[in-house]
N, C-alpha and C positions, 0 to 999 in steps of 0.2 A: 504494500500500500504506500503510495506517495503522500507527501505532506498535503494537507487539505488547503484548497484555495479559499481564502477568507471572502466574506461577502463584499468587501471593498479591499482593493490592493493596499498593502501596508507600506507606508513611507517610512523606512527604517531610520533615515536621517531625522525626520520629524519626531519620531518616537524618542530618540536619544536627546534631541533638543528639549522636548517637553519634560522628560523625567529629570534632566539636568537642571532645568529651571525649578522644578519642585524641590529637588535636593538643596539648591542654593538659596531659594527664597523662604523655605519653610522647614524641610525635614532635618537639616543640620541643627537648627535651633531647637526643634522639638526633642531631638535626641540628646542635645546638651542638657535640657531640663531632665530628661530621663536619667542620664548618667549621674546627676546630682542626688538622686534618691537611692539610699542603700537598701534596695529591694533584694536582699539576699534570700537564696533558696532555703526552704525549711530545714534542710540538713545542717545549715550553718546559722539558723536563727530559729531556735525552738519556740520563741514567742512571736513568730511572724504575724499571727492573727491579731495580737494585741498591738503590735507596732504599726500595723496597717500599711506598710510600705508596698506590699504586693497589691493590695487593693488600690492604692494611689496610682501605681503605674498602669494597672488595668483600666482604671477610670479615665486617666489622662489619654491613653491610647484610644479608648472607645470614643471619647469626646472628639478627638481629632478626626477619626474615621467618619463619624457622623457629620462633621462640619464640611467634609469634602463633597457632599451632595452627589455621591455616585449613583447613577441611575439604576434602579432595581435593587438597591442595597437595603437589607435589614440586619440588625445587630442585636446581640443579647450577651450579657455577662451571665454565664451559667454557674451556679454554685450548688455543689452537693454538700450535705452536712459534714463538717469536720475536714473538708478538703480544700485545697488551694483553688482559687477561681480560674475559670477558663473563659476566654473571649471568643465568641463564635459570631462570624458574620457570613452572610449569604448575598451573592449578587446573581440575579436572575439571568438566564441565557438571553443573548441578544441576536442570536442567529435566526435566519428566516424560518418561518413555521414549517416550510416544506422540507427542512433538513431533518431527516428521520434519525440521525445518529447523535443529535445534539443533547439527548437525554443524559448522557454521561456527565460526570462531575469532575472538575479540577479541584483538588484539595491543596490549599496553601497552608504551610505550617511554620510556626516560629514559637519563641518563648520569651517571657519578660523577666523571669527570675535570674539572679546573678550569682556568680561565685563570690567568696569573701574577698577582703581587701588584699591580702598578701603584703609582703614587705619588699623593699628595694626599688620603690618608685623614684624616678628622677626628681631632683630637688624642686623643679618647677611644675611637677605633675602630682596627681593623687587619684585614688580610685573614684572619689566622689566630687572631684573638681575638674569639670570638662575643660578641655583646651583644644581649639582648632588651629592647627599650624601646618603649613605646607601641604595642604590637602589631606591631612590626617586628623581625625577627631579622637583625642585621647580620653581615656576614662573607662571605668569598669562597665561592661555590658553593652556598649554601643555596637560593637561588632559581634558579640556573643550574648544575646541575639536580638537586642532591642530594635534594630533597624528593620527586621523582617516584616512586621505588620505594615510599616510605612512604605517599604519598597513594594509590597504586594498591592497596596491600594494605588500607588503611583503607576504601576504597570497596567492595572485595569483602567485607570483614567486615560492613559495614553491610547489604549485601544478604542475606548468609547469616544474620545475626541475626534478620531478619524472615522468613526462609524464602522469600525471593523468588528464583524460578528465574533462573539466569544461564547463558549459553553457556560453552563451553570458553574459558578465558582463558590466554594466554601472556604472560609478562613478559620483555622483552629489555632489559637494562640494560648499556650498553657503557661503555668507559673511554678512548675515542679521539675523541669527538665534537669537542672543541675543537681537534683537529688535523686536522679534515676527515673524520673517520671512515674513514681509509684502511684500518684493520683490520677494519671492520665487514662489508664485502662478502664476504670469505672466510668469515666466520662465518655470514652469511645463506645462502651457498651450502652450507656444511657442515650447517646446521640446517634446510634448506628443507623436508624431509619432516616434521620435527617441528613446524614452524610450522603446517602444515595449510592449510586453505582459509580464508584471512583475509578476513572480511567487514567488519570495522570495526577501524580503527587509532586508538588513543588515544595521542597524542604530547603529553607534558606538558612540553615544552621551548620553549614559545613565549611570546607576550606578550599584553597586554590594553590596550585603549585607555583604560580607566579602571577603577576598582575598584567600579563600580556595576552591572555586568551581566556575563553570560557573553559571552566573545568567542571567535569561531571564526576562526582564521587561514585566509585563502583563497589566499594566495600567499606565496612566499619568494624572495628574491633569491639568486642564485648568487654565487660568488666565484672570482677568479683572483688568485693572489698570487705574490710572488717578490722577489728582491733585485736591484736595478739598481746596478751598480758601474762607476765611471769611474776609470781609472788613467792618470796622466800622467807621474809621476816614480817613481823607485825609492826615494826618500827625501825628506823635507822639506827645503826650502831657504829661505834668508833672503828674506822677501817684498820687501824693498827692493831686493835684488839681482836677483830673478827676475821679479817681476810686470811685466807689459807685454810680456814675451818668452815666458814660460811661461804657457800658458792655464790658467785656474782650472778645476780638476776640478768644482767646484760649478757654475760657469757652464755648462760643457758638459752636466752632468746636467740643469740647469734647461732648457737648450735642447732636450734629448731629450724631456723631459716636455711641451714645447710641441707635439711631434708627436702627443701623446696627448690633451692636454686644453687647452681654451681657458682660460687662467689668469684671464681677466677675468670669465668667467661660470661656470666649472667644468664646462661641457658637454664630454662625451667626443666627440672628433672622428670616429673611425671609425664609420661608420653601422652596421657589422656588430655593434657592441656595443649597439645599440638594438633595440627591437621595439615593435610596436603594442600598446596596452593593449586587451584584449578588452572589448567593450561591456558584458558582465555585470559585469566587475570595475570598470569606470568608474562604472556605476550604483551598485554597492555602496560605492565610494569616496565618491561624492557623499553617500550616506546617512550614512556614517561621519563625513564632514566636517561635516555638519549637526549631528551629535550632539556632536562634540568641539570644533568651532570653533577658536578661537585657541589652545587648549591643545595643539594639534598642534605648535606651535612654541614656545609660552611655557614648556612643561614642562622645557626644557633649562636647564642652569646657566650662563646667559650671563654673560660678563665685564662688569663695570660699573666706572665710574670717575667721579671728580668733574670736571666741566667748567664752570668759572666759577661754582661754587656749585650747579650743577644736576647731577643724577645722569644719566649717559649709559650706555646699554647697547649692546653689540654687537648687530648686526641679523641676522635670518635671511635666507636667499636669497629668500624670498617670505613674504608675510603672508596669502596666499590659502590658506585651509585645504585646499581640494581639491588645489591645486597642491603644497602642502607634503606631503600624503599620497602623491600620485603620485611626487613626487621621491624619497621615501625607500623606495618599494616597487617602482616600475616603471622608474626611470631608472638608467643606469649612473653610478657615481661613483668617483672616485679618492681614496684617502687614503694619506698617508705615515705609517706606524705605527712606524717606527724609523729610526735613522741610525747610521752608523759612519764612522770616519775623522776624527772631531772630538775634540779634547782637551777636558777640562773647562775651563770659562771661566777658572778660577783658574790653570790651567796653559797657557793659550792665548797663546803668544808670537807674535812677528812672523814667522811661518813660513808659507810657501806649502805647503799639505798635498799629499802625493803622490796621494791618492785620496779620493773621496767615494762612499759607498754609502747607498742608501735602501731600506727595506723597503716595498714597495708592496702595497696591498690594493685590488683593483678589484672593486667590487660590481656584479654583472651582473643585468639583468632576468630574470625567471623563465623566459622562453622562449629564452634565449641559451645555447648549449652551451659549457660551461666549457673543455673540452680544446682546442677550436678557438680560443677566446679567448686561452688561454695561449700557443699557438703564434704567433698573430698578434701578440700583445704582444711576444714575443721578437724576431720579425723587424722589427717597427716600431722598436724601441729599439736594436737592435744594428747594423742595416744603415747603411753610409755614415757612420761616426762622424766628427764634427767633429775636425779636426786629427789624424786617424788615431789618436785616443786608443784605449786598450784599453777597450772597452765590453762588459760581459757582463750578461745577464739570466738568473739562475738561478731557474727556476720553482719555487715552493714548493707547487705543487699547485693543484687547482681542484675546485669542486663546482658542478654544474649546479643551478639553482634549481628551483622547483616551482610549478605552478598547479593548484589543487584540482580534482578531478573535479566534475561536476554533482551538486548536492545532492539526494539521494533524498527523496521526500515524507515518509517515516517519520522520516528523520534530521532534517530541518528542523523537523518537529513536535516531536520529542523535545528538540531543542536549545532551542526557545522555551519548552516546558513546564518544562524544568529551570531555565532562566534566570528565568522568572516565579516559580517556586516558591521559589527561594533568593535572588533579588535583587529581585524585584518589577518587572522590566523585561525586554523581549524580548532575544534574543540579537543581538549585533552582529557584523559581519563586517569584518575588517581584514587588509590585507596587512602583512607584516613585512619590514623591510629586511635582516635577518640571514639566515643559512643553516642549514638542518638537512639534511645530506647524505642521511640515511636516507629522507626523504620521497620524493625522486625515485626511489630504488631501489625503495621499496615500491609506488609508483604504477605503475612498470613491471612489477613482479612480480605485483601484485594489482590489475589495472586496474579491477575492479568494486567494490573495497572503498571504503567511506566513510571519510573521514579527519577525526577529531576532533583537530585540532591546536590546542592551547590552552596556557595557562600563566599564571604569576603575575607576569611581568615587565611590570608596569604603570608609570605615570608615576613618574619619579625613582628607580626600583629599581636602575638603573645597573649592570646586568650588565657584566662585563669592566673596569669602572672603579672608582674609589674609592667607599667607602660603600655598596657593594651591599647590598640588603636584600630579605628575603622578607616580603611583606605577609601576616601570618598570618590575619587575619580573611577576606581574600579567598581564601587557600588553603583554608580550611575550607569555604567555600561552593563553591569549584571542585571539591573532593573529593566533596562531596555531589552536585553536578551531574553529575559523571562517573558516579557510581553510578546515578543516575536514567537517564542515557542508555543505559548498559549494560543496565539492566533493560528498556528499550524496544526493544532490538535484536531485529529480527524473526526 
């Protein structure tokens, strides 16, 4: 099937001009307001309901959408008891009544909750202090993923202004994504009949290999997380008196992690945490490695220091671009993202600490089921504890990864046409090392839908870390590309 001819021919230059005006005159300012609100995800703000920040960003976004006066738009903030709110908007189809295939729905997805502050921000920046400089909007959440709802509406407006017919469009904007989207499935179940027959999903919560072309995400890793705690004493004791007799809780925890990971190489030891890379994904990875080359590892902020007058840099695990790409998209990896039981350095006396706790984040290959991995992780770490120490692993949840369905001919044609029109280069395909829990849910619920998973998180945008930024020139072109793909939906 070839790409569908819209009711009116699409002027791609005009689309880019219009969405660029929207970004410059309005969206950047609205996102600056959004960045200033510490709307942290529930996993990082247990009192989110009392603080009201999530409600504020949902309300502000809803008010902006309603003010755009999009033809055929209806909007509702949906609230299930005890759960974070969801913003749902619908735009009626504008294609001619004789079009018998226009009953299918385009589902546009984003989220408004944020990661916590983190440390290390540049002295003139901060997580809640937006700054627009050299085409980059700095601050927490603008790129991940506050812009999505605004870009979705701007894309729809661009089509309607040219009277280009579009299918029915549903927007689903959640506020629990950074916590693993545990609130989302109940909403999807409750709203399933209203979602309709979804034929295309546009998820604006992913990344880009560079800022020079449109990038389609073809896989996402899953995640299993939790807190591993080792307790040896009921209270701290003098290290000179006890060390050598009382085992160190840190050493025991380190020993437990050796069951999970080869500390010399970082390879995860249980084979059940690994899977084979499908041949199609390997071929796409090779093509992407050829495009991006050593930027696949050079783009990270490596530590450097003076070594005898020469500058020395920390080294990546591999300098082979293909292997670097596979490592971050199809290999399981372990990260320690937090620790407890340690005093601040300035208050660290000669005391043998009673316990050590690490927050573990295990990234899983796209085809490994997360719930099973969490259970296996718990058994592996808790069983047969050294010195009969009290060892507990409290699972923090899991999210299974995602491998994209086969690309339909119309979709591939539309992606390349949009990328050529707005970037002057073909569409690239890249796996992402992060997790978007919704994608696995949607692929299960709508197995025939095409998945346009894309986003603005390109090199050095640093989502979740310090100095996060939204690359506005790229966001404008991405918005225009999304509009063009929707117009091509058969």
